[in-house]
C-alpha positions as semicolon CSV with decimal commas, in nm:
position;residue;x (nm);y (nm);z (nm)
1;M;0,000;0,000;0,000
2;S;0,110;0,358;-0,054
3;G;0,250;0,565;0,227
4;N;0,072;0,857;0,391
5;A;0,339;1,120;0,317
6;Q;0,481;1,066;0,667
7;S;0,835;1,203;0,702
8;M;1,094;1,067;0,942
9;L;1,459;1,121;1,019
10;M;1,695;0,840;0,926
11;H;1,775;0,740;1,284
12;Q;1,400;0,713;1,354
13;I;1,361;0,470;1,063
14;I;1,661;0,265;1,172
15;S;1,555;0,237;1,535
16;G;1,182;0,210;1,473
17;R;1,176;-0,070;1,217
18;Q;1,009;-0,403;1,288
19;S;1,200;-0,586;1,013
20;H;1,556;-0,712;1,036
21;Y;1,744;-0,453;0,831
22;C;1,752;-0,096;0,705
23;Y;1,928;-0,037;0,374
24;A;2,017;0,260;0,158
25;L;2,060;0,231;-0,217
26;I;2,273;0,508;-0,361
27;E;2,416;0,626;-0,694
28;P;2,747;0,774;-0,582
29;F;2,915;0,867;-0,911
30;D;2,982;1,237;-0,981
31;I;2,917;1,339;-0,619
32;A;3,200;1,573;-0,522
33;G;3,406;1,437;-0,236
34;F;3,241;1,097;-0,231
35;D;3,551;0,897;-0,322
36;E;3,742;1,040;-0,027
37;Q;3,459;0,966;0,215
38;W;3,409;0,620;0,072
39;S;3,773;0,520;0,092
40;V;3,766;0,583;0,466
41;L;3,421;0,467;0,570
42;S;3,387;0,161;0,346
43;T;3,684;-0,005;0,518
44;A;3,596;0,104;0,871
45;P;3,504;-0,166;1,126
46;G;3,132;-0,242;1,108
47;A;3,081;-0,114;0,754
48;Q;2,841;-0,341;0,567
49;W;2,783;-0,281;0,198
50;R;2,759;-0,446;-0,143
51;S;2,765;-0,329;-0,504
52;L;2,447;-0,391;-0,702
53;P;2,585;-0,598;-0,995
54;I;2,378;-0,463;-1,283
55;A;2,480;-0,655;-1,596
56;S;2,477;-0,352;-1,825
57;L;2,731;-0,180;-1,595
58;A;2,965;-0,477;-1,564
59;S;3,234;-0,301;-1,767
60;A;3,206;0,013;-1,551
61;P;3,204;-0,100;-1,188
62;G;3,247;0,258;-1,070
63;L;2,896;0,334;-1,196
64;Q;2,724;0,049;-1,013
65;P;2,489;0,154;-0,734
66;L;2,581;0,070;-0,377
67;L;2,370;-0,102;-0,114
68;L;2,448;0,008;0,242
69;R;2,319;-0,171;0,552
70;L;2,249;0,092;0,815
71;S;2,254;0,068;1,192
72;D;2,282;0,333;1,464
73;G;2,630;0,480;1,469
74;S;2,760;0,262;1,187
75;P;3,009;0,390;0,925
76;C;2,740;0,355;0,658
77;E;2,500;0,572;0,858
78;T;2,777;0,830;0,889
79;L;2,827;0,818;0,512
80;M;2,456;0,873;0,452
81;L;2,449;1,172;0,688
82;W;2,737;1,323;0,491
83;L;2,576;1,239;0,158
84;L;2,251;1,415;0,241
85;Q;2,442;1,739;0,297
86;Q;2,581;1,742;-0,058
87;P;2,402;1,948;-0,326
88;G;2,168;1,731;-0,532
89;A;2,281;1,409;-0,365
90;D;1,946;1,367;-0,191
91;Q;1,804;1,272;-0,532
92;R;2,061;0,994;-0,573
93;C;1,948;0,767;-0,288
94;I;1,651;0,579;-0,144
95;L;1,598;0,407;0,190
96;F;1,406;0,090;0,274
97;T;1,350;-0,155;0,558
98;T;1,310;-0,527;0,497
99;W;1,357;-0,880;0,626
100;F;1,584;-0,963;0,328
101;D;1,946;-1,064;0,370
102;W;2,215;-0,959;0,121
103;Q;2,141;-1,223;-0,139
104;Q;1,768;-1,158;-0,128
105;V;1,793;-0,781;-0,137
106;I;2,031;-0,787;-0,434
107;A;1,796;-1,022;-0,622
108;F;1,503;-0,793;-0,531
109;W;1,657;-0,485;-0,693
110;L;1,808;-0,663;-0,990
111;Q;1,454;-0,768;-1,087
112;R;1,361;-0,401;-1,095
113;T;1,654;-0,269;-1,300
114;E;1,519;-0,379;-1,639
115;A;1,194;-0,297;-1,814
116;L;1,010;-0,377;-2,133
117;Y;0,988;-0,048;-2,321
118;P;0,704;0,053;-2,559
119;Q;0,937;-0,010;-2,853
120;G;0,934;-0,380;-2,758
121;I;1,289;-0,395;-2,625
122;V;1,410;-0,496;-2,279
123;A;1,662;-0,244;-2,150
124;P;1,802;-0,106;-1,823
125;F;1,557;0,089;-1,611
126;N;1,672;0,297;-1,318
127;S;1,380;0,226;-1,084
128;F;1,590;0,299;-0,775
129;S;1,651;0,660;-0,879
130;A;1,441;0,874;-0,645
131;P;1,303;1,110;-0,916
132;I;1,220;0,823;-1,153
133;L;1,065;0,609;-0,880
134;S;0,853;0,902;-0,765
135;L;0,720;0,956;-1,119
136;L;0,669;0,585;-1,184
137;W;0,475;0,546;-0,861
138;Q;0,210;0,791;-0,981
139;T;0,132;0,566;-1,278
140;L;0,104;0,233;-1,092
141;G;-0,221;0,081;-0,970
142;D;-0,260;-0,054;-0,617
143;E;-0,174;-0,411;-0,715
144;Q;0,134;-0,300;-0,909
145;Q;0,254;-0,090;-0,616
146;Q;0,207;-0,378;-0,376
147;S;0,394;-0,611;-0,608
148;F;0,681;-0,365;-0,634
149;V;0,731;-0,344;-0,255
150;A;0,648;-0,706;-0,165
151;G;0,905;-0,811;0,095
152;L;0,980;-0,457;0,211
153;E;0,851;-0,316;0,537
154;G;0,879;0,042;0,414
155;L;1,017;0,233;0,114
156;Y;1,132;0,594;0,164
157;L;1,231;0,880;-0,066
158;P;1,452;1,172;0,044
159;E;1,280;1,493;0,147
160;G;1,536;1,749;0,254
161;A;1,704;1,618;0,567
162;A;1,419;1,371;0,627
163;W;1,265;1,074;0,446
164;R;0,911;1,049;0,309
165;L;0,735;0,716;0,338
166;L;0,639;0,620;-0,018
167;A;0,493;0,275;0,044
168;I;0,439;0,003;0,301
169;G;0,499;-0,356;0,195
170;N;0,460;-0,686;0,375
171;Q;0,673;-0,981;0,481
172;V;0,702;-1,224;0,192
173;A;0,972;-1,493;0,179
174;E;0,994;-1,517;-0,202
175;P;0,782;-1,242;-0,356
176;A;0,662;-1,293;-0,713
177;F;0,740;-1,001;-0,941
178;E;0,662;-0,951;-1,307
179;Q;0,897;-0,749;-1,522
180;I;0,820;-0,379;-1,542
181;Q;0,638;-0,301;-1,866
182;L;0,627;0,066;-1,956
183;S;0,329;0,195;-2,151
184;E;0,361;0,482;-2,398
185;Q;0,210;0,714;-2,135
186;Q;0,453;0,603;-1,864
187;Y;0,750;0,635;-2,097
188;E;0,644;0,984;-2,202
189;L;0,608;1,095;-1,839
190;L;0,941;0,946;-1,730
191;T;1,136;1,104;-2,017
192;R;0,954;1,439;-2,021
193;E;1,194;1,640;-1,806
194;S;1,512;1,526;-1,981
195;R;1,344;1,567;-2,322
196;R;1,253;1,928;-2,244
197;E;1,600;2,010;-2,119
198;L;1,738;1,877;-2,448
199;Q;1,486;2,084;-2,642
200;S;1,600;2,404;-2,471
201;Q;1,962;2,323;-2,558
202;Q;1,869;2,258;-2,920
203;L;1,679;2,587;-2,936
204;F;1,987;2,772;-2,811
205;L;2,201;2,616;-3,085
206;R;1,944;2,700;-3,352
207;L;1,915;3,060;-3,237
208;Q;2,287;3,139;-3,221
209;P;2,348;3,193;-3,597
210;Y;2,070;3,451;-3,621
211;H;2,175;3,679;-3,337
212;R;2,460;3,912;-3,267
213;R;2,344;3,999;-2,917
214;E;2,459;3,779;-2,635
215;F;2,230;3,531;-2,463
216;S;2,304;3,219;-2,267
217;P;2,154;2,869;-2,265
218;A;2,000;2,965;-1,931
219;D;1,823;3,262;-2,094
220;I;1,671;3,042;-2,364
221;R;1,575;2,776;-2,111
222;A;1,395;3,033;-1,896
223;V;1,203;3,171;-2,195
224;Y;1,113;2,823;-2,322
225;F;0,993;2,686;-1,989
226;D;0,796;3,002;-1,912
227;T;0,626;2,981;-2,252
228;L;0,561;2,610;-2,201
229;Q;0,385;2,684;-1,875
230;R;0,169;2,951;-2,041
231;V;0,080;2,718;-2,330
232;Q;-0,020;2,441;-2,089
233;Q;-0,246;2,684;-1,903
234;Q;-0,400;2,812;-2,227
235;F;-0,460;2,466;-2,377
236;A;-0,532;2,240;-2,081
237;N;-0,647;1,953;-2,302
238;A;-0,338;1,947;-2,526
239;D;-0,100;1,654;-2,495
240;A;0,258;1,711;-2,375
241;R;0,419;1,688;-2,718
242;S;0,176;1,939;-2,873
243;C;0,246;2,183;-2,588
244;E;0,618;2,150;-2,648
245;I;0,585;2,219;-3,020
246;M;0,363;2,521;-2,955
247;A;0,609;2,658;-2,698
248;Q;0,901;2,616;-2,938
249;R;0,715;2,813;-3,206
250;R;0,727;3,108;-2,969
251;F;1,079;3,153;-3,109
252;V;0,931;3,175;-3,459
253;W;0,617;3,383;-3,421
254;G;0,664;3,565;-3,092
255;K;0,569;3,532;-2,729
256;D;0,193;3,584;-2,767
257;Y;0,115;3,418;-3,101
258;F;-0,080;3,136;-2,934
259;I;-0,338;3,379;-2,792
260;H;-0,381;3,559;-3,126
261;P;-0,745;3,532;-3,240
262;V;-0,643;3,378;-3,573
263;F;-0,449;3,098;-3,404
264;L;-0,721;3,036;-3,144
265;A;-0,977;3,003;-3,422
266;L;-0,766;2,727;-3,579
267;C;-0,756;2,532;-3,252
268;T;-1,129;2,481;-3,205
269;D;-1,118;2,116;-3,312
270;G;-0,838;2,032;-3,067
271;D;-0,588;1,933;-3,338
272;Y;-0,308;2,166;-3,233
273;R;-0,044;2,033;-3,468
274;K;-0,273;2,089;-3,766
275;A;-0,345;2,437;-3,630
276;L;0,028;2,511;-3,627
277;R;0,064;2,405;-3,991
278;R;-0,233;2,614;-4,100
279;F;-0,112;2,913;-3,900
280;Q;0,228;2,888;-4,071
281;Q;0,054;2,911;-4,408
282;K;-0,153;3,211;-4,299
283;V;0,150;3,397;-4,164
284;C;0,332;3,344;-4,494
285;N;0,037;3,447;-4,710
286;D;-0,118;3,727;-4,505
287;A;0,110;4,029;-4,477
288;A;-0,108;4,195;-4,212
289;L;-0,096;3,885;-3,994
290;G;0,278;3,859;-4,048
291;R;0,320;4,212;-3,916
292;D;0,149;4,104;-3,594
293;M;0,423;3,851;-3,532
294;D;0,761;3,947;-3,384
295;F;0,955;3,658;-3,536
296;H;1,226;3,892;-3,654
297;D;1,358;3,886;-3,298
298;W;1,411;3,509;-3,307
299;L;1,409;3,263;-3,595
300;P;1,315;3,324;-3,961
301;P;0,941;3,272;-4,024
302;L;0,992;2,968;-4,247
303;E;1,216;2,785;-4,001
304;Q;1,059;2,445;-3,928
């Protein structure tokens, strides 16, 4: 079952568990200072940890996630307390309590590191990444959620210096688990943020040849994401991809083109991509309408 948004400090989870163990699963690569901390704490007396041997990362052991077994005052707890103070590192770890020993807990997570994608291929899936797991959880039904956490007492996501209870599982000796199968809708949601970041970078590269004035990738990102938010508010029924295309055309026709009466009239049937094509034709053929656009500040009007 899902959690009730209850937040707890790590030592409260460790000391308050009913199950045998408390573990953290972390992605340590690219965290400044981690190697120095790890070299000391991983060899300290009482440190208990394992690498998660994901097959696709076999040739890059430094990228494999780490499983840490936590107890009060242990070196691994000390490492986690340090980790949570590092910028952005709170999104690179999850916490869970369980009855599983090392062999069982490794098998548990390896089952959840591959997925069947909409394209029909089985590929790595980073289900233990806090941002991805949080998004995935929104798309799962009750039975799917319970299957995911079968054998765990509790599953927690970082929330500042505390941990938010995401789900409560139950004690199962050998939980059955079917491979994660991502629908088109799930895949779109999970890739949306990274896709939009890439779009803003591509817009910056496209804009550079047409401008002598200086602007940064951060400037273009801010404009794009602000426009995207406005488009989503204006067209609440539009799908994510249509909103992205409409927001990108702000760099062709100007910041307010999508509230122009001519464009709004073309959107009445809800086919926004067709409306964009028809609006392009009207802008090219109607000089008066073209004068209403401020595309000269961005990309040429025929840029596709």
